[in-house]
C-alpha positions as CSV (number, residue, x, y, z in Angstrom):
1,M,56.1,-131.2,24.7
2,K,52.7,-130.6,22.9
3,K,52.3,-131.1,18.8
4,R,51.3,-127.8,16.7
5,S,48.1,-129.1,14.8
6,T,49.0,-129.9,11.3
7,G,46.0,-127.8,10.2
8,K,47.0,-124.9,11.7
9,V,50.4,-125.2,10.0
10,V,48.8,-125.5,6.5
11,F,46.8,-122.3,7.4
12,C,49.8,-120.0,8.2
13,L,51.5,-121.2,5.0
14,I,48.6,-120.8,2.2
15,A,48.2,-117.5,4.1
16,V,51.8,-116.5,3.9
17,Y,51.8,-118.0,0.1
18,L,48.8,-115.9,-0.8
19,F,50.1,-112.7,0.9
20,S,53.3,-113.1,-1.1
21,I,51.2,-113.5,-4.3
22,T,49.7,-110.7,-3.6
23,S,52.5,-108.2,-3.0
24,V,54.0,-109.8,-6.4
25,F,50.8,-108.7,-8.1
26,A,50.9,-104.9,-6.2
27,R,54.2,-104.5,-7.1
28,G,54.0,-105.6,-10.7
29,N,51.0,-103.1,-10.9
30,E,53.0,-100.3,-9.6
31,L,56.0,-101.2,-12.3
32,R,53.7,-102.0,-15.4
33,P,51.6,-99.7,-17.5
34,Y,48.6,-101.8,-17.2
35,K,46.3,-102.8,-14.3
36,L,45.9,-106.4,-13.8
37,I,42.6,-107.1,-12.2
38,N,42.2,-111.1,-12.3
39,A,44.0,-113.9,-14.4
40,E,43.9,-117.7,-13.0
41,K,47.8,-118.2,-14.3
42,L,50.5,-115.6,-14.7
43,I,53.8,-116.4,-16.5
44,V,56.7,-113.6,-16.7
45,S,59.3,-114.2,-19.2
46,K,62.2,-112.1,-20.2
47,V,62.3,-112.1,-24.2
48,N,64.7,-110.2,-26.3
49,G,65.3,-107.8,-23.2
50,E,61.7,-107.3,-22.3
51,Y,59.6,-108.7,-19.9
52,V,56.6,-110.5,-21.2
53,T,53.5,-111.4,-19.0
54,N,51.4,-114.2,-20.4
55,L,47.8,-114.2,-18.5
56,I,45.6,-117.1,-18.7
57,G,42.0,-117.7,-17.8
58,N,39.3,-114.8,-17.4
59,V,42.0,-112.4,-17.7
60,H,40.7,-108.8,-16.8
61,F,42.9,-105.7,-16.8
62,F,43.0,-101.7,-17.2
63,Y,45.3,-100.2,-19.9
64,G,44.8,-96.7,-19.2
65,D,41.1,-95.9,-19.3
66,T,40.4,-98.6,-21.6
67,E,39.2,-101.9,-20.0
68,F,40.0,-105.7,-21.2
69,Y,38.7,-108.9,-21.2
70,S,39.9,-112.1,-22.6
71,D,40.7,-115.8,-22.4
72,K,44.4,-115.2,-23.0
73,A,46.5,-112.2,-23.1
74,D,50.3,-111.4,-23.8
75,L,51.4,-108.1,-22.6
76,F,54.8,-106.6,-23.5
77,D,56.1,-104.5,-21.1
78,Q,58.6,-102.2,-22.9
79,Q,56.7,-102.1,-26.5
80,K,53.4,-101.4,-24.3
81,I,51.8,-103.9,-26.6
82,A,48.6,-106.2,-25.6
83,R,47.9,-108.9,-27.8
84,M,44.6,-111.0,-26.7
85,K,42.8,-114.2,-27.8
86,G,39.5,-116.0,-27.2
87,N,36.3,-114.0,-26.2
88,V,38.0,-110.8,-26.1
89,K,35.8,-107.5,-25.0
90,V,37.0,-103.8,-25.2
91,Y,35.1,-101.4,-23.2
92,D,36.5,-97.5,-24.0
93,D,33.9,-94.7,-22.8
94,T,30.4,-94.8,-25.1
95,L,32.1,-97.9,-27.2
96,S,32.2,-101.5,-26.5
97,L,34.2,-103.8,-28.9
98,F,34.1,-107.7,-28.8
99,A,36.1,-110.1,-31.0
100,D,38.2,-113.5,-31.3
101,K,41.5,-111.4,-31.6
102,V,42.9,-108.1,-30.4
103,D,46.1,-106.1,-30.6
104,Y,46.2,-102.8,-28.7
105,F,49.1,-100.6,-29.2
106,R,49.2,-98.1,-26.0
107,E,52.0,-95.9,-27.7
108,T,49.7,-94.9,-30.5
109,E,46.4,-96.1,-29.2
110,K,45.3,-98.2,-32.1
111,L,43.2,-101.5,-31.8
112,F,43.1,-104.1,-34.7
113,L,40.2,-106.8,-34.0
114,E,39.9,-109.7,-36.2
115,G,37.1,-112.5,-36.2
116,N,33.5,-112.0,-35.5
117,V,33.8,-108.5,-34.7
118,F,30.9,-106.7,-33.1
119,T,31.1,-103.2,-31.9
120,R,28.6,-101.2,-30.2
121,E,28.5,-97.4,-29.5
122,T,25.6,-95.6,-27.2
123,H,24.4,-92.4,-27.8
124,S,23.5,-89.8,-25.2
125,D,20.0,-90.8,-25.5
126,S,20.6,-94.4,-24.7
127,T,19.9,-95.6,-28.2
128,I,22.9,-97.8,-29.9
129,R,24.6,-98.0,-32.8
130,T,26.1,-101.4,-33.9
131,F,28.4,-102.6,-36.4
132,A,29.6,-106.2,-37.4
133,A,32.6,-107.3,-39.2
134,E,35.4,-109.9,-40.2
135,R,38.0,-107.0,-39.4
136,V,38.2,-103.7,-37.7
137,E,40.5,-100.9,-37.1
138,Y,39.8,-98.5,-34.4
139,F,42.0,-95.3,-33.5
140,R,41.5,-94.0,-30.3
141,N,43.1,-90.6,-30.3
142,E,41.6,-89.5,-33.7
143,R,38.1,-91.4,-32.8
144,E,38.1,-93.2,-36.2
145,F,36.6,-96.5,-37.0
146,Y,37.2,-98.5,-40.0
147,A,35.4,-102.2,-40.7
148,F,36.2,-104.6,-43.5
149,Q,34.7,-107.6,-45.0
150,N,31.2,-108.3,-44.8
151,V,30.3,-105.4,-42.9
152,E,26.9,-104.9,-41.5
153,S,25.4,-101.7,-39.3
154,F,22.4,-100.6,-37.4
155,D,21.5,-97.4,-36.0
156,E,18.7,-97.7,-33.7
157,R,17.6,-94.1,-33.4
158,E,17.2,-93.6,-37.2
159,D,16.1,-97.2,-37.6
160,L,18.8,-97.8,-40.2
161,Y,20.6,-100.8,-41.5
162,G,23.4,-101.0,-43.9
163,E,25.9,-103.4,-45.6
164,C,29.0,-103.4,-47.6
165,R,32.7,-104.6,-47.5
166,K,34.4,-101.5,-46.4
167,L,33.4,-98.9,-43.8
168,I,34.7,-95.5,-42.1
169,Y,33.1,-93.7,-39.4
170,R,34.5,-90.4,-37.4
171,L,32.7,-90.9,-34.1
172,N,33.6,-86.9,-33.4
173,D,31.4,-85.5,-35.6
174,G,29.0,-88.6,-36.9
175,Y,30.1,-88.3,-40.4
176,G,31.1,-91.9,-42.2
177,Y,30.8,-93.8,-45.6
178,M,30.4,-97.1,-46.9
179,M,32.1,-98.5,-50.2
180,Q,32.2,-101.5,-52.1
181,E,28.9,-102.9,-52.8
182,P,27.2,-100.5,-49.9
183,M,23.3,-100.6,-49.2
184,L,21.4,-98.7,-46.8
185,R,17.6,-99.1,-45.8
186,K,15.2,-98.8,-43.3
187,S,13.3,-101.2,-41.3
188,G,10.1,-102.8,-42.9
189,E,8.9,-104.5,-45.9
190,D,7.7,-101.6,-47.8
191,S,10.7,-99.0,-46.9
192,L,13.0,-97.4,-49.4
193,Q,16.4,-99.2,-50.1
194,V,19.2,-97.7,-51.5
195,S,22.4,-99.2,-52.8
196,A,25.3,-96.9,-54.8
197,Q,29.3,-96.9,-55.4
198,K,29.3,-94.9,-52.2
199,I,27.1,-93.8,-49.7
200,E,28.0,-91.2,-47.3
201,Y,26.3,-90.1,-44.0
202,F,26.7,-86.4,-42.2
203,K,25.9,-85.8,-38.4
204,D,24.6,-89.2,-37.5
205,Y,22.2,-89.7,-40.7
206,E,20.5,-86.3,-40.6
207,K,22.2,-86.1,-44.5
208,I,22.7,-89.2,-46.5
209,I,24.5,-89.1,-50.0
210,A,24.4,-91.7,-52.7
211,T,26.9,-91.1,-55.7
212,F,27.1,-92.9,-58.9
213,D,25.0,-96.3,-59.8
214,V,22.2,-94.8,-57.3
215,D,19.6,-97.7,-57.1
216,S,16.7,-97.1,-55.0
217,F,13.5,-99.0,-54.5
218,S,10.7,-100.3,-52.3
219,Q,7.7,-102.7,-53.1
220,D,5.8,-99.8,-54.9
221,F,8.6,-98.2,-57.3
222,H,12.2,-98.6,-58.9
223,I,14.3,-95.2,-59.2
224,T,17.9,-95.0,-60.7
225,S,20.0,-91.9,-60.8
226,D,23.5,-90.9,-60.5
227,F,23.3,-88.8,-57.2
228,L,21.0,-88.8,-54.0
229,L,20.7,-86.6,-51.7
230,Y,18.2,-87.3,-48.4
231,F,17.4,-85.3,-45.4
232,S,16.4,-87.3,-42.7
233,Q,14.2,-84.6,-40.8
234,E,12.2,-83.5,-43.6
235,E,12.3,-87.0,-45.0
236,K,12.9,-85.6,-48.2
237,A,15.1,-87.3,-51.0
238,I,16.6,-85.5,-54.0
239,Y,17.8,-87.3,-57.4
240,L,19.9,-85.8,-59.6
241,G,22.0,-87.2,-63.0
242,E,19.2,-88.6,-65.0
243,P,16.9,-90.0,-62.5
244,K,14.5,-92.4,-63.8
245,F,11.3,-93.6,-62.0
246,S,9.2,-96.5,-62.6
247,S,6.3,-98.3,-61.3
248,D,3.1,-100.5,-62.1
249,F,1.2,-97.2,-62.9
250,G,4.0,-95.3,-64.9
251,D,7.7,-94.4,-65.9
252,A,8.9,-90.9,-65.2
253,S,12.2,-89.2,-66.3
254,A,13.5,-85.3,-65.7
255,V,16.6,-83.5,-64.6
256,E,15.6,-83.6,-60.8
257,F,13.1,-85.9,-58.9
258,Q,12.3,-84.6,-55.3
259,L,10.4,-87.2,-53.3
260,F,8.7,-86.7,-50.0
261,F,7.8,-89.3,-47.4
262,R,6.0,-90.0,-44.7
263,E,6.2,-92.8,-41.9
264,N,8.1,-94.8,-44.9
265,K,5.7,-94.4,-47.4
266,M,6.1,-91.8,-50.6
267,E,3.8,-88.8,-49.9
268,K,4.4,-86.5,-53.1
269,A,7.0,-86.3,-55.7
270,I,8.1,-83.3,-57.7
271,L,9.6,-83.7,-61.2
272,K,11.5,-80.5,-62.6
273,D,12.6,-79.4,-65.9
274,S,12.4,-81.7,-68.9
275,C,9.8,-84.0,-67.2
276,R,7.9,-86.9,-68.6
277,V,5.8,-89.6,-67.5
278,D,4.6,-92.6,-69.4
279,F,1.9,-94.2,-68.3
280,S,-1.0,-96.9,-68.1
281,T,-4.7,-96.3,-68.2
282,E,-5.3,-99.3,-66.8
283,E,-4.0,-101.4,-63.7
284,K,-1.0,-103.3,-64.9
285,G,-1.5,-102.4,-68.8
286,E,0.7,-101.3,-71.3
287,K,2.1,-97.6,-71.0
288,Q,0.8,-96.1,-74.1
289,S,-0.4,-92.6,-72.8
290,W,2.2,-89.5,-71.8
291,V,2.5,-86.5,-70.5
292,T,5.3,-83.9,-70.8
293,A,6.0,-80.6,-68.7
294,D,8.6,-78.5,-67.0
295,I,7.0,-79.3,-63.8
296,L,5.2,-82.7,-62.8
297,E,3.5,-83.1,-59.1
298,F,2.5,-86.7,-58.1
299,H,0.2,-87.3,-54.9
300,F,0.5,-90.6,-53.2
301,D,-1.9,-92.6,-51.0
302,E,-0.6,-95.7,-49.4
303,G,2.1,-95.9,-52.0
304,K,-0.5,-95.3,-54.9
305,I,-0.7,-92.5,-57.4
306,N,-3.8,-90.7,-56.9
307,F,-3.2,-87.3,-58.4
308,C,-0.7,-85.6,-61.0
309,D,-0.6,-81.6,-61.5
310,A,1.5,-80.7,-64.6
311,K,2.8,-77.3,-65.3
312,G,4.2,-75.2,-67.8
313,N,4.4,-76.1,-71.6
314,V,2.6,-79.4,-71.0
315,D,1.6,-81.8,-73.8
316,S,-0.5,-84.9,-73.3
317,Y,-1.1,-87.9,-74.9
318,Y,-4.2,-90.4,-73.6
319,F,-5.0,-93.7,-75.0
320,Q,-7.9,-96.1,-73.4
321,A,-8.0,-99.0,-75.5
322,K,-11.6,-100.3,-76.4
323,T,-12.6,-103.6,-74.1
324,E,-16.4,-104.8,-73.1
325,K,-16.6,-102.1,-70.3
326,Q,-15.2,-99.3,-72.3
327,D,-14.9,-97.4,-75.5
328,L,-11.6,-96.2,-77.7
329,A,-10.5,-92.9,-76.4
330,V,-7.5,-91.4,-77.9
331,N,-6.6,-87.6,-76.6
332,N,-4.0,-85.1,-77.5
333,A,-3.6,-81.8,-76.0
334,Q,-1.3,-79.2,-75.3
335,G,-1.8,-75.9,-72.5
336,A,-0.4,-74.4,-69.6
337,H,-2.1,-76.7,-66.6
338,L,-3.1,-80.1,-66.5
339,I,-4.7,-82.1,-63.7
340,I,-5.5,-86.0,-63.7
341,T,-6.9,-87.7,-61.0
342,I,-6.5,-91.7,-60.4
343,N,-8.7,-94.3,-58.4
344,D,-7.8,-97.0,-56.3
345,E,-7.7,-99.4,-59.2
346,N,-4.9,-97.4,-60.8
347,R,-7.3,-96.2,-63.7
348,I,-7.6,-92.5,-64.6
349,E,-10.8,-91.0,-63.6
350,T,-10.7,-86.9,-64.8
351,I,-8.3,-85.4,-67.1
352,D,-8.8,-81.6,-67.2
353,M,-6.3,-79.2,-69.1
354,R,-6.4,-75.9,-68.2
355,Q,-5.2,-72.6,-69.4
356,N,-4.5,-71.9,-73.2
357,A,-5.5,-75.4,-74.1
358,Q,-5.7,-76.8,-77.4
359,G,-5.8,-79.7,-79.8
360,M,-8.1,-82.8,-79.7
361,Y,-9.3,-83.3,-76.2
362,K,-11.8,-85.9,-75.8
363,F,-12.9,-88.3,-73.4
364,Q,-15.8,-91.1,-74.1
365,K,-17.8,-93.0,-71.9
366,K,-19.4,-96.1,-72.7
């Protein structure tokens, strides 16, 4: 009688075992609301009348159309809840979410993420928008996203960075707002940075509204106001609510500011109603000269003012201190139209009062 090979017996036993495990997984996937792809260890137990599946090691499964990865997962069959820990990854259509811990509630389609949360949204043009936070709540049915604590955002298409402690974002219409010390800025050292009590953005940053305690600045100027409206396609900013402008050249106030940018640099500024600007006749000198008017328009070159156009009820005062290179000059004039040109050194070259000019208008050269 021939002895059966021990190796063949072992092989047969392994084959039977693998077939049994595969059958169990197949039956389980048919019965359970999720589809298990992989796990190094699987334990099923009954707790309070409910089957709970514990998955450990390289966990990968689908719950509906949502895909999950983690180091460990506990799946509650009856409640349809998945609790995941360790290197959790969630993929849901154009949204990818990563965290240390995630709880997913299938019945309400809500996800709660905690610890080093990072979210990436892919736009139709393949650009991305990202969010980082300590805690995130994502409601799949409503497509609403809530981020809390140390929130950072970045939009690649608009090249915008944001920071706050609370952010709400509606994915379907591209609307969101930031609260609790919100800040928004474009990349680049000389770009405009805005902070306020609340910053809202509409249609993927096509329009931005900042409200209350608005503080915006670049390396060339600083503006405060109660409200700010920014239109990205026009690169236009409107400041309302006692706006005030300050720079090395001058300080300005009016009822309304309109600022126009090109490639993050201010190209033109229009001040409307009760306008006043106090300016210096020398670079970084004392701002003893001033102009008031109904409308003030400033033109900029590389962030520096090179032209001022004042219209309507213009009143101006020009003071030039006596130095070794120049004589004392004091000019006070009124009229309907005033044009001032400024050179590259931030010094006034010409003052031209037009239409109904009156008062003392004198400019002395050494």
